[in-house]
GUVEXLUM-743417 format. One record per residue (C-alpha): x, y, z; residue in one letter; residue number from 1. Coordinates in nm, 2 decimals, padded with zeros to 4 digits. Example, Ala and Ser with C-alpha at 12.3 -4.5 7.8 and 13.67 -1.06 7.14 Angstrom:
! GUVEXLUM-743417
+--------+--------+--------+-------+-------+
:      x :      y :      z : kolvo : bamar :
+--------+--------+--------+-------+-------+
:  01.23 : -00.45 :  00.78 :     A :     1 :
:  01.37 : -00.11 :  00.71 :     S :     2 :
+--------+--------+--------+-------+-------+
//
This chain:
! GUVEXLUM-743417
+--------+--------+--------+-------+-------+
:      x :      y :      z : kolvo : bamar :
+--------+--------+--------+-------+-------+
:  01.32 :  01.88 :  01.33 :     X :     1 :
:  01.60 :  01.84 :  01.07 :     X :     2 :
:  01.69 :  01.50 :  01.21 :     X :     3 :
:  01.33 :  01.38 :  01.19 :     X :     4 :
:  01.30 :  01.49 :  00.83 :     X :     5 :
:  01.62 :  01.31 :  00.74 :     X :     6 :
:  01.50 :  00.99 :  00.90 :     X :     7 :
:  01.17 :  01.01 :  00.72 :     X :     8 :
:  01.33 :  01.07 :  00.38 :     X :     9 :
:  01.58 :  00.79 :  00.45 :     X :    10 :
:  01.30 :  00.54 :  00.55 :     X :    11 :
:  01.10 :  00.63 :  00.24 :     X :    12 :
:  01.41 :  00.60 :  00.02 :     X :    13 :
:  01.49 :  00.25 :  00.15 :     X :    14 :
:  01.13 :  00.13 :  00.08 :     X :    15 :
:  01.10 :  00.30 : -00.26 :     X :    16 :
:  01.45 :  00.22 : -00.36 :     X :    17 :
:  01.41 : -00.16 : -00.29 :     X :    18 :
:  01.09 : -00.17 : -00.50 :     X :    19 :
:  01.24 :  00.03 : -00.79 :     X :    20 :
:  01.49 : -00.23 : -00.91 :     X :    21 :
:  01.49 : -00.51 : -01.17 :     X :    22 :
:  01.11 : -00.51 : -01.20 :     X :    23 :
:  01.11 : -00.14 : -01.29 :     X :    24 :
:  01.33 : -00.21 : -01.58 :     X :    25 :
:  01.11 : -00.50 : -01.71 :     X :    26 :
:  00.77 : -00.34 : -01.68 :     X :    27 :
:  00.77 : -00.16 : -02.02 :     X :    28 :
:  00.86 : -00.49 : -02.19 :     X :    29 :
:  00.57 : -00.69 : -02.04 :     X :    30 :
:  00.32 : -00.40 : -02.08 :     X :    31 :
:  00.42 : -00.37 : -02.45 :     X :    32 :
:  00.33 : -00.74 : -02.48 :     X :    33 :
: -00.02 : -00.69 : -02.35 :     X :    34 :
: -00.10 : -00.33 : -02.45 :     X :    35 :
: -00.06 : -00.01 : -02.26 :     X :    36 :
: -00.42 :  00.02 : -02.13 :     X :    37 :
: -00.41 : -00.34 : -02.00 :     X :    38 :
: -00.07 : -00.28 : -01.84 :     X :    39 :
: -00.18 :  00.04 : -01.67 :     X :    40 :
: -00.48 : -00.15 : -01.52 :     X :    41 :
: -00.24 : -00.40 : -01.37 :     X :    42 :
: -00.02 : -00.12 : -01.24 :     X :    43 :
: -00.31 :  00.04 : -01.06 :     X :    44 :
: -00.47 : -00.28 : -00.93 :     X :    45 :
: -00.15 : -00.45 : -00.81 :     X :    46 :
: -00.03 : -00.12 : -00.67 :     X :    47 :
: -00.34 : -00.09 : -00.45 :     X :    48 :
: -00.30 : -00.45 : -00.34 :     X :    49 :
:  00.07 : -00.41 : -00.25 :     X :    50 :
:  00.00 : -00.09 : -00.06 :     X :    51 :
: -00.26 : -00.27 :  00.14 :     X :    52 :
: -00.03 : -00.56 :  00.22 :     X :    53 :
:  00.26 : -00.32 :  00.31 :     X :    54 :
:  00.03 : -00.15 :  00.55 :     X :    55 :
: -00.07 : -00.48 :  00.70 :     X :    56 :
:  00.29 : -00.58 :  00.75 :     X :    57 :
:  00.38 : -00.24 :  00.89 :     X :    58 :
:  00.10 : -00.29 :  01.15 :     X :    59 :
:  00.25 : -00.63 :  01.24 :     X :    60 :
:  00.59 : -00.46 :  01.30 :     X :    61 :
:  00.43 : -00.19 :  01.52 :     X :    62 :
:  00.24 : -00.45 :  01.73 :     X :    63 :
:  00.57 : -00.63 :  01.83 :     X :    64 :
:  00.82 : -00.52 :  02.09 :     X :    65 :
:  01.09 : -00.74 :  01.94 :     X :    66 :
:  01.30 : -00.69 :  01.63 :     X :    67 :
:  01.20 : -00.95 :  01.37 :     X :    68 :
:  01.19 : -00.98 :  00.99 :     X :    69 :
:  00.90 : -01.17 :  00.83 :     X :    70 :
:  01.03 : -01.52 :  00.91 :     X :    71 :
:  01.05 : -01.43 :  01.28 :     X :    72 :
:  00.71 : -01.28 :  01.28 :     X :    73 :
:  00.57 : -01.59 :  01.11 :     X :    74 :
:  00.72 : -01.82 :  01.37 :     X :    75 :
:  00.59 : -01.60 :  01.65 :     X :    76 :
:  00.23 : -01.60 :  01.53 :     X :    77 :
:  00.20 : -01.91 :  01.31 :     X :    78 :
:  00.46 : -02.15 :  01.45 :     X :    79 :
:  00.76 : -02.31 :  01.29 :     X :    80 :
:  00.57 : -02.43 :  00.98 :     X :    81 :
:  00.48 : -02.06 :  00.91 :     X :    82 :
:  00.84 : -01.96 :  00.95 :     X :    83 :
:  00.95 : -02.24 :  00.71 :     X :    84 :
:  00.70 : -02.13 :  00.45 :     X :    85 :
:  00.81 : -01.77 :  00.47 :     X :    86 :
:  01.17 : -01.86 :  00.47 :     X :    87 :
:  01.13 : -02.05 :  00.15 :     X :    88 :
:  00.94 : -01.76 : -00.01 :     X :    89 :
:  01.19 : -01.51 :  00.11 :     X :    90 :
:  01.48 : -01.72 : -00.01 :     X :    91 :
:  01.33 : -01.76 : -00.35 :     X :    92 :
:  01.25 : -01.40 : -00.42 :     X :    93 :
:  01.56 : -01.25 : -00.26 :     X :    94 :
:  01.80 : -01.48 : -00.44 :     X :    95 :
:  01.60 : -01.44 : -00.76 :     X :    96 :
:  01.62 : -01.06 : -00.73 :     X :    97 :
:  01.99 : -01.05 : -00.65 :     X :    98 :
:  02.06 : -01.28 : -00.95 :     X :    99 :
:  01.84 : -01.07 : -01.17 :     X :   100 :
:  02.03 : -00.76 : -01.06 :     X :   101 :
:  02.36 : -00.93 : -01.15 :     X :   102 :
:  02.22 : -01.03 : -01.50 :     X :   103 :
:  02.08 : -00.68 : -01.55 :     X :   104 :
:  02.39 : -00.50 : -01.44 :     X :   105 :
:  02.62 : -00.72 : -01.64 :     X :   106 :
:  02.42 : -00.66 : -01.96 :     X :   107 :
:  02.37 : -00.29 : -01.90 :     X :   108 :
:  02.73 : -00.21 : -01.82 :     X :   109 :
:  02.86 : -00.43 : -02.10 :     X :   110 :
:  02.63 : -00.25 : -02.35 :     X :   111 :
:  02.72 :  00.09 : -02.20 :     X :   112 :
:  03.09 :  00.05 : -02.25 :     X :   113 :
:  03.12 : -00.21 : -02.53 :     X :   114 :
:  02.79 : -00.19 : -02.72 :     X :   115 :
:  02.74 : -00.56 : -02.67 :     X :   116 :
:  02.63 : -00.81 : -02.40 :     X :   117 :
:  02.93 : -01.02 : -02.47 :     X :   118 :
:  03.11 : -00.92 : -02.15 :     X :   119 :
:  02.80 : -00.94 : -01.92 :     X :   120 :
:  02.93 : -01.25 : -01.73 :     X :   121 :
:  03.26 : -01.09 : -01.64 :     X :   122 :
:  03.11 : -00.75 : -01.55 :     X :   123 :
:  02.84 : -00.92 : -01.34 :     X :   124 :
:  03.12 : -01.09 : -01.14 :     X :   125 :
:  03.30 : -00.76 : -01.10 :     X :   126 :
:  02.98 : -00.59 : -00.98 :     X :   127 :
:  02.92 : -00.88 : -00.74 :     X :   128 :
:  03.27 : -00.82 : -00.58 :     X :   129 :
:  03.19 : -00.44 : -00.54 :     X :   130 :
:  02.85 : -00.50 : -00.38 :     X :   131 :
:  02.98 : -00.77 : -00.15 :     X :   132 :
:  03.24 : -00.52 : -00.02 :     X :   133 :
:  02.97 : -00.25 :  00.02 :     X :   134 :
:  02.75 : -00.48 :  00.22 :     X :   135 :
:  03.00 : -00.48 :  00.50 :     X :   136 :
:  02.89 : -00.12 :  00.57 :     X :   137 :
:  02.55 : -00.23 :  00.70 :     X :   138 :
:  02.23 : -00.03 :  00.74 :     X :   139 :
:  02.40 :  00.32 :  00.79 :     X :   140 :
:  02.58 :  00.30 :  00.46 :     X :   141 :
:  02.28 :  00.15 :  00.28 :     X :   142 :
:  02.07 :  00.44 :  00.40 :     X :   143 :
:  02.31 :  00.69 :  00.24 :     X :   144 :
:  02.33 :  00.48 : -00.08 :     X :   145 :
:  01.94 :  00.47 : -00.11 :     X :   146 :
:  01.90 :  00.84 : -00.05 :     X :   147 :
:  02.16 :  00.91 : -00.32 :     X :   148 :
:  02.02 :  00.65 : -00.55 :     X :   149 :
:  01.66 :  00.74 : -00.53 :     X :   150 :
:  01.74 :  01.11 : -00.58 :     X :   151 :
:  01.94 :  01.03 : -00.89 :     X :   152 :
:  01.68 :  00.79 : -01.02 :     X :   153 :
:  01.40 :  01.05 : -00.98 :     X :   154 :
:  01.61 :  01.32 : -01.16 :     X :   155 :
:  01.71 :  01.09 : -01.45 :     X :   156 :
:  01.36 :  00.95 : -01.48 :     X :   157 :
:  01.21 :  01.30 : -01.52 :     X :   158 :
:  01.47 :  01.37 : -01.79 :     X :   159 :
:  01.38 :  01.04 : -01.97 :     X :   160 :
:  01.01 :  01.10 : -01.96 :     X :   161 :
:  01.04 :  01.46 : -02.09 :     X :   162 :
:  01.28 :  01.35 : -02.37 :     X :   163 :
:  01.05 :  01.07 : -02.49 :     X :   164 :
:  00.72 :  01.25 : -02.47 :     X :   165 :
:  00.77 :  01.41 : -02.82 :     X :   166 :
:  00.83 :  01.06 : -02.97 :     X :   167 :
:  00.51 :  00.90 : -02.84 :     X :   168 :
:  00.29 :  00.75 : -03.11 :     X :   169 :
: -00.08 :  00.71 : -03.03 :     X :   170 :
: -00.09 :  00.38 : -03.21 :     X :   171 :
:  00.16 :  00.24 : -02.97 :     X :   172 :
: -00.07 :  00.32 : -02.68 :     X :   173 :
: -00.39 :  00.20 : -02.83 :     X :   174 :
: -00.28 : -00.15 : -02.93 :     X :   175 :
: -00.42 : -00.45 : -02.74 :     X :   176 :
: -00.30 : -00.81 : -02.72 :     X :   177 :
: -00.58 : -00.97 : -02.53 :     X :   178 :
: -00.42 : -01.32 : -02.55 :     X :   179 :
: -00.14 : -01.16 : -02.34 :     X :   180 :
: -00.37 : -00.99 : -02.09 :     X :   181 :
: -00.22 : -01.16 : -01.78 :     X :   182 :
:  00.15 : -01.15 : -01.88 :     X :   183 :
:  00.24 : -00.83 : -01.70 :     X :   184 :
:  00.12 : -00.96 : -01.36 :     X :   185 :
:  00.44 : -01.14 : -01.23 :     X :   186 :
:  00.68 : -00.87 : -01.33 :     X :   187 :
:  00.46 : -00.59 : -01.19 :     X :   188 :
:  00.42 : -00.77 : -00.86 :     X :   189 :
:  00.79 : -00.82 : -00.84 :     X :   190 :
:  00.84 : -00.45 : -00.92 :     X :   191 :
:  00.63 : -00.34 : -00.62 :     X :   192 :
:  00.76 : -00.59 : -00.37 :     X :   193 :
:  00.96 : -00.44 : -00.08 :     X :   194 :
:  00.85 : -00.66 :  00.21 :     X :   195 :
:  01.22 : -00.73 :  00.29 :     X :   196 :
:  01.29 : -00.37 :  00.37 :     X :   197 :
:  00.98 : -00.27 :  00.56 :     X :   198 :
:  01.16 : -00.36 :  00.88 :     X :   199 :
:  01.48 : -00.17 :  00.77 :     X :   200 :
:  01.28 :  00.14 :  00.70 :     X :   201 :
:  01.12 :  00.13 :  01.05 :     X :   202 :
:  01.47 :  00.10 :  01.20 :     X :   203 :
:  01.58 :  00.41 :  01.01 :     X :   204 :
:  01.26 :  00.60 :  01.08 :     X :   205 :
:  01.27 :  00.57 :  01.47 :     X :   206 :
:  00.95 :  00.77 :  01.50 :     X :   207 :
:  00.66 :  00.52 :  01.47 :     X :   208 :
:  00.40 :  00.79 :  01.43 :     X :   209 :
:  00.54 :  00.86 :  01.08 :     X :   210 :
:  00.55 :  00.49 :  00.98 :     X :   211 :
:  00.21 :  00.48 :  00.80 :     X :   212 :
:  00.31 :  00.79 :  00.61 :     X :   213 :
:  00.64 :  00.63 :  00.52 :     X :   214 :
:  00.47 :  00.32 :  00.38 :     X :   215 :
:  00.21 :  00.51 :  00.17 :     X :   216 :
:  00.47 :  00.75 :  00.02 :     X :   217 :
:  00.72 :  00.47 : -00.03 :     X :   218 :
:  00.47 :  00.26 : -00.22 :     X :   219 :
:  00.31 :  00.55 : -00.42 :     X :   220 :
:  00.65 :  00.67 : -00.55 :     X :   221 :
:  00.72 :  00.35 : -00.75 :     X :   222 :
:  00.36 :  00.36 : -00.90 :     X :   223 :
:  00.40 :  00.72 : -01.02 :     X :   224 :
:  00.75 :  00.64 : -01.17 :     X :   225 :
:  00.63 :  00.32 : -01.33 :     X :   226 :
:  00.32 :  00.48 : -01.49 :     X :   227 :
:  00.50 :  00.78 : -01.65 :     X :   228 :
:  00.80 :  00.57 : -01.76 :     X :   229 :
:  00.58 :  00.30 : -01.91 :     X :   230 :
:  00.37 :  00.57 : -02.09 :     X :   231 :
:  00.68 :  00.73 : -02.24 :     X :   232 :
:  00.88 :  00.41 : -02.32 :     X :   233 :
:  00.59 :  00.20 : -02.47 :     X :   234 :
:  00.45 :  00.51 : -02.64 :     X :   235 :
:  00.79 :  00.57 : -02.81 :     X :   236 :
:  00.92 :  00.21 : -02.88 :     X :   237 :
:  00.59 :  00.01 : -02.90 :     X :   238 :
:  00.64 : -00.36 : -02.93 :     X :   239 :
:  01.01 : -00.32 : -02.98 :     X :   240 :
:  01.08 : -00.25 : -02.61 :     X :   241 :
:  01.37 : -00.48 : -02.50 :     X :   242 :
:  01.35 : -00.69 : -02.18 :     X :   243 :
:  01.56 : -00.43 : -02.00 :     X :   244 :
:  01.40 : -00.12 : -02.15 :     X :   245 :
:  01.70 :  00.11 : -02.10 :     X :   246 :
:  01.90 : -00.10 : -02.35 :     X :   247 :
:  01.66 :  00.03 : -02.62 :     X :   248 :
:  01.77 :  00.39 : -02.55 :     X :   249 :
:  02.09 :  00.58 : -02.55 :     X :   250 :
:  02.39 :  00.54 : -02.31 :     X :   251 :
:  02.27 :  00.82 : -02.08 :     X :   252 :
:  01.96 :  00.62 : -02.00 :     X :   253 :
:  02.14 :  00.29 : -01.98 :     X :   254 :
:  02.30 :  00.45 : -01.68 :     X :   255 :
:  01.96 :  00.48 : -01.53 :     X :   256 :
:  01.92 :  00.11 : -01.52 :     X :   257 :
:  02.27 :  00.07 : -01.37 :     X :   258 :
:  02.20 :  00.31 : -01.08 :     X :   259 :
:  01.85 :  00.16 : -01.02 :     X :   260 :
:  01.98 : -00.19 : -00.98 :     X :   261 :
:  02.29 : -00.07 : -00.78 :     X :   262 :
:  02.08 :  00.09 : -00.51 :     X :   263 :
:  01.82 : -00.19 : -00.49 :     X :   264 :
:  02.10 : -00.46 : -00.47 :     X :   265 :
:  02.26 : -00.27 : -00.18 :     X :   266 :
:  01.93 : -00.24 :  00.02 :     X :   267 :
:  01.81 : -00.59 : -00.05 :     X :   268 :
:  02.14 : -00.76 :  00.03 :     X :   269 :
:  02.17 : -00.58 :  00.37 :     X :   270 :
:  01.81 : -00.66 :  00.46 :     X :   271 :
:  01.87 : -01.03 :  00.36 :     X :   272 :
:  02.18 : -01.04 :  00.58 :     X :   273 :
:  01.99 : -00.88 :  00.87 :     X :   274 :
:  01.71 : -01.14 :  00.83 :     X :   275 :
:  01.96 : -01.42 :  00.88 :     X :   276 :
:  02.10 : -01.23 :  01.18 :     X :   277 :
:  01.78 : -01.13 :  01.35 :     X :   278 :
:  01.57 : -01.45 :  01.29 :     X :   279 :
:  01.82 : -01.73 :  01.26 :     X :   280 :
:  02.10 : -01.59 :  01.48 :     X :   281 :
:  02.36 : -01.63 :  01.21 :     X :   282 :
:  02.65 : -01.38 :  01.23 :     X :   283 :
:  02.64 : -01.10 :  00.97 :     X :   284 :
:  02.98 : -01.21 :  00.82 :     X :   285 :
:  02.86 : -01.57 :  00.78 :     X :   286 :
:  02.53 : -01.46 :  00.63 :     X :   287 :
:  02.70 : -01.23 :  00.39 :     X :   288 :
:  02.92 : -01.52 :  00.27 :     X :   289 :
:  02.63 : -01.76 :  00.25 :     X :   290 :
:  02.41 : -01.52 :  00.05 :     X :   291 :
:  02.66 : -01.38 : -00.19 :     X :   292 :
:  02.84 : -01.70 : -00.27 :     X :   293 :
:  02.50 : -01.87 : -00.35 :     X :   294 :
:  02.40 : -01.57 : -00.57 :     X :   295 :
:  02.73 : -01.58 : -00.76 :     X :   296 :
:  02.72 : -01.96 : -00.83 :     X :   297 :
:  02.36 : -01.94 : -00.96 :     X :   298 :
:  02.44 : -01.64 : -01.17 :     X :   299 :
:  02.74 : -01.81 : -01.33 :     X :   300 :
:  02.55 : -02.13 : -01.41 :     X :   301 :
:  02.25 : -01.94 : -01.56 :     X :   302 :
:  02.48 : -01.73 : -01.78 :     X :   303 :
:  02.70 : -02.01 : -01.89 :     X :   304 :
:  02.40 : -02.24 : -01.99 :     X :   305 :
:  02.15 : -01.96 : -02.08 :     X :   306 :
:  01.89 : -02.12 : -01.86 :     X :   307 :
:  01.64 : -01.84 : -01.82 :     X :   308 :
:  01.60 : -01.48 : -01.92 :     X :   309 :
:  01.59 : -01.16 : -01.71 :     X :   310 :
:  01.21 : -01.14 : -01.75 :     X :   311 :
:  01.16 : -01.51 : -01.67 :     X :   312 :
:  01.34 : -01.47 : -01.33 :     X :   313 :
:  01.16 : -01.17 : -01.20 :     X :   314 :
:  00.82 : -01.28 : -01.34 :     X :   315 :
:  00.81 : -01.62 : -01.17 :     X :   316 :
:  00.97 : -01.49 : -00.85 :     X :   317 :
:  00.72 : -01.21 : -00.83 :     X :   318 :
:  00.42 : -01.43 : -00.88 :     X :   319 :
:  00.52 : -01.73 : -00.66 :     X :   320 :
:  00.71 : -01.56 : -00.38 :     X :   321 :
:  00.49 : -01.25 : -00.38 :     X :   322 :
:  00.18 : -01.47 : -00.35 :     X :   323 :
:  00.33 : -01.68 : -00.07 :     X :   324 :
:  00.45 : -01.39 :  00.13 :     X :   325 :
:  00.14 : -01.18 :  00.08 :     X :   326 :
: -00.09 : -01.47 :  00.20 :     X :   327 :
:  00.13 : -01.52 :  00.51 :     X :   328 :
:  00.13 : -01.15 :  00.59 :     X :   329 :
: -00.25 : -01.14 :  00.58 :     X :   330 :
: -00.27 : -01.44 :  00.82 :     X :   331 :
: -00.01 : -01.30 :  01.05 :     X :   332 :
: -00.19 : -00.96 :  01.07 :     X :   333 :
: -00.52 : -01.13 :  01.15 :     X :   334 :
: -00.35 : -01.32 :  01.44 :     X :   335 :
: -00.14 : -01.03 :  01.55 :     X :   336 :
: -00.45 : -00.82 :  01.61 :     X :   337 :
: -00.55 : -01.08 :  01.87 :     X :   338 :
: -00.21 : -01.12 :  02.03 :     X :   339 :
: -00.07 : -00.76 :  02.02 :     X :   340 :
:  00.22 : -00.68 :  02.25 :     X :   341 :
:  00.17 : -00.30 :  02.21 :     X :   342 :
: -00.08 : -00.06 :  02.07 :     X :   343 :
:  00.02 :  00.02 :  01.71 :     X :   344 :
:  00.02 :  00.37 :  01.58 :     X :   345 :
: -00.23 :  00.26 :  01.31 :     X :   346 :
: -00.45 : -00.04 :  01.23 :     X :   347 :
: -00.61 : -00.16 :  00.90 :     X :   348 :
: -00.93 : -00.37 :  00.91 :     X :   349 :
: -00.89 : -00.72 :  00.77 :     X :   350 :
: -01.13 : -01.01 :  00.70 :     X :   351 :
: -01.15 : -01.35 :  00.52 :     X :   352 :
: -01.31 : -01.19 :  00.21 :     X :   353 :
: -01.01 : -00.96 :  00.16 :     X :   354 :
: -00.77 : -01.25 :  00.21 :     X :   355 :
: -00.96 : -01.46 : -00.04 :     X :   356 :
: -00.97 : -01.19 : -00.31 :     X :   357 :
: -00.60 : -01.11 : -00.29 :     X :   358 :
: -00.51 : -01.48 : -00.29 :     X :   359 :
: -00.71 : -01.55 : -00.61 :     X :   360 :
: -00.53 : -01.26 : -00.79 :     X :   361 :
: -00.19 : -01.40 : -00.69 :     X :   362 :
: -00.29 : -01.75 : -00.80 :     X :   363 :
: -00.38 : -01.62 : -01.14 :     X :   364 :
: -00.03 : -01.46 : -01.16 :     X :   365 :
:  00.14 : -01.78 : -01.07 :     X :   366 :
: -00.06 : -01.98 : -01.33 :     X :   367 :
:  00.02 : -01.72 : -01.60 :     X :   368 :
:  00.39 : -01.72 : -01.53 :     X :   369 :
:  00.41 : -02.10 : -01.54 :     X :   370 :
:  00.23 : -02.11 : -01.87 :     X :   371 :
:  00.47 : -01.84 : -02.01 :     X :   372 :
:  00.77 : -02.03 : -01.89 :     X :   373 :
:  00.66 : -02.35 : -02.05 :     X :   374 :
:  00.59 : -02.19 : -02.39 :     X :   375 :
+--------+--------+--------+-------+-------+
//
């Protein structure tokens, strides 16, 4: 019984820990731009949509006897063109996330120790070296990192919320910026995405009967955390929330952002490596080199030439890749119900109306992010 509980907690921690990363740190900023009530509406709506898509993807995993990540499932049910589309979407969001983590860690650690972002490039490179070494430990080590990281994040987040509640100003929560109504969508989508680690969580869980429970809890945890933190941060700082919200607080809370991105980087990097290994038969060492070198090069170029901001990266990645991957998952699920290799432990109804509504929401997010980027 103890072992099963440990597996359940580890699986939930991997799923929640992957979602709670760079996007989590950017939500208060974009919500402050639109207004708290508008931002909370997006948190609820997008949270429900992502939970539904996560359950659809979990069902796909349970219907297969083979070990695949999303590109492998796309090829199996939609052919090579489906695999290529998914691969492009996964590449874009995973590389974007890893680059965003390096940018965020560099700025956070630099501000923590030197009270400036001047050393963010050098610290980002140092962080990259540490995480590359950690990635050699694989899934077992990442499970331990996620359990530790999620536990620490939950503790620090509770302290943060409690400490900021007394500073909340009602006027900061009742302000509306209707011209920025759609701005939070891309970042919030990004903040919920954990498609890459749904397979990893199932491997840790081992007991498929607990998988639906794992997905639901692993998706609800980020929603609760995002809602309370956004309430306290936006309520306290108002429109002055920085892109990485912890940088607007004291050093203790800057450490929250550092731990958050550390755990998410570890989980995402390992899942990315396993995707190359499972679905493209590339050895883990080669995949590790290919992924991390690419991330480092883009990070250095972006920092040297100041090409995009932290929010730009996660917003456009969340909207575009999130939309692509969500649409493909919906199509795969519909096909998998007809070609199931085994009876899944749960099944969620799907139809073309659901697919159309979700697709329209993601298209709106993409359009808004492109407009924002071009401003």
